[in-house]
Wavefront OBJ file of the C-alpha trace (Angstrom):
o trace
v 18.733 -23.822 4.701
v 16.704 -24.645 7.817
v 14.926 -27.680 6.457
v 15.582 -31.279 7.105
v 15.764 -33.025 10.423
v 14.321 -31.466 13.577
v 17.776 -30.893 15.119
v 18.668 -28.493 12.309
v 15.341 -26.679 12.653
v 15.800 -26.254 16.414
v 19.344 -25.016 15.801
v 18.023 -22.544 13.244
v 15.360 -21.217 15.620
v 17.943 -20.675 18.337
v 20.581 -19.008 16.188
v 18.361 -17.066 13.799
v 17.997 -13.948 15.993
v 21.794 -13.752 16.325
v 22.175 -13.995 12.562
v 19.645 -11.232 12.030
v 21.008 -8.945 14.723
v 24.282 -8.483 12.920
v 26.462 -11.346 14.094
v 26.946 -12.173 10.400
v 28.010 -9.982 7.496
v 25.503 -8.421 5.118
v 23.979 -11.053 2.861
v 24.296 -10.591 -0.889
v 20.892 -12.214 -1.390
v 18.628 -12.118 1.678
v 15.736 -14.003 0.064
v 16.423 -17.304 1.893
v 16.613 -15.391 5.175
v 13.339 -13.647 4.355
v 11.554 -16.970 3.874
v 12.980 -18.497 7.056
v 12.134 -15.413 9.112
v 8.626 -15.328 7.705
v 8.098 -18.985 8.453
v 9.291 -18.618 12.071
v 7.707 -15.197 12.652
v 10.899 -13.159 13.056
v 9.294 -10.275 11.184
v 10.567 -7.425 13.354
v 14.098 -8.829 13.454
v 14.048 -9.298 9.699
v 12.794 -5.751 9.166
v 15.558 -4.360 11.349
v 18.211 -6.409 9.571
v 17.069 -5.349 6.114
v 16.706 -1.697 7.065
v 20.002 -1.338 8.912
v 21.896 -3.076 6.107
v 20.444 -0.832 3.409
v 18.354 -3.602 1.854
v 15.114 -1.619 1.833
v 14.096 -2.910 -1.594
v 13.756 -6.351 0.016
v 11.398 -4.932 2.642
v 9.083 -3.892 -0.161
v 9.422 -7.307 -1.800
v 8.612 -8.958 1.535
v 5.409 -7.002 2.143
v 4.171 -7.119 -1.454
v 5.050 -10.661 -2.513
v 5.707 -12.788 0.570
v 3.509 -11.625 3.475
v 1.386 -8.506 2.930
v -0.601 -9.366 6.059
v 2.564 -8.724 8.114
v 2.959 -5.162 6.829
v 1.819 -3.657 10.162
v 4.630 -5.468 12.002
v 7.165 -4.285 9.433
v 5.963 -0.679 9.512
v 5.840 -0.747 13.315
v 9.501 -1.738 13.392
v 10.348 0.940 10.846
v 8.627 3.477 13.121
v 10.840 2.290 15.988
v 13.934 2.610 13.807
v 12.871 6.158 12.881
v 12.885 5.235 9.204
v 12.293 7.830 6.521
v 8.586 8.651 6.237
v 8.749 8.532 2.440
v 9.948 4.931 2.637
v 7.059 3.995 4.916
v 4.522 5.723 2.654
v 5.987 3.964 -0.390
v 5.714 0.579 1.337
v 2.105 1.219 2.346
v 1.090 2.380 -1.113
v 2.799 -0.590 -2.757
v 1.041 -3.140 -0.552
v -2.336 -1.392 -0.989
v -5.436 -3.329 0.004
v -3.494 -6.430 1.066
v -2.455 -4.807 4.365
v -4.843 -5.359 7.286
v -6.190 -1.887 7.917
v -7.298 -2.149 11.553
v -3.967 -3.533 12.738
v -2.054 -0.926 10.727
v -4.109 1.924 12.201
v -3.637 0.544 15.738
v 0.144 0.383 15.303
v 0.364 3.886 13.845
v -1.933 5.300 16.501
v 0.038 3.730 19.354
v 3.187 5.468 18.052
v 1.505 8.814 17.306
v 2.148 8.386 13.572
v -1.438 8.119 12.378
v -1.082 11.138 10.078
v 1.517 9.205 8.092
v -1.212 6.776 7.009
v -3.374 9.496 5.452
v -2.284 8.995 1.799
v -2.678 5.239 2.123
v -6.122 5.554 3.752
v -7.251 8.064 1.115
v -6.159 5.667 -1.622
v -8.178 2.902 0.007
v -11.275 5.100 0.192
v -10.810 6.166 -3.445
v -10.619 2.522 -4.487
v -14.025 1.882 -2.902
v -13.101 0.487 0.501
v -16.104 0.379 2.782
v -14.209 -0.702 5.890
v -15.320 1.306 8.948
v -11.758 2.395 9.705
v -11.497 4.237 6.378
v -14.771 6.064 6.948
v -13.812 7.807 10.220
l 1 2 3 4 5 6 7 8 9 10 11 12 13 14 15 16 17 18 19 20 21 22 23 24 25 26 27 28 29 30 31 32 33 34 35 36 37 38 39 40 41 42 43 44 45 46 47 48 49 50 51 52 53 54 55 56 57 58 59 60 61 62 63 64 65 66 67 68 69 70 71 72 73 74 75 76 77 78 79 80 81 82 83 84 85 86 87 88 89 90 91 92 93 94 95 96 97 98 99 100 101 102 103 104 105 106 107 108 109 110 111 112 113 114 115 116 117 118 119 120 121 122 123 124 125 126 127 128 129 130 131 132 133 134 135 136
């Protein structure tokens, strides 16, 4: 895909947001796009593409298997897209302890959605998390 000589990589970086924003039809298998977007930090654009094209199962795959540390960015975008709260809770519970807690709390708090994190935070406390954010 976007590997090889530097000209192709530059071309990919320039055109990737257009590809994600809907200039192309829905991909049958978005896994190559997921890896390219992760590599070039197009996390929010990727999240929007997957969500708006009904590929939510790939969002869960992305945050559990590819980049759990980018879960806050994904969830933040899902907040902006007014995604179903059950979907967001499912994503958080599936990623579990691999999600950075402070960043996730900051994103939820800035969007007045902190209450949505309650089941996830309770699960972290129950599993023995001693992070200060879970104690308050």
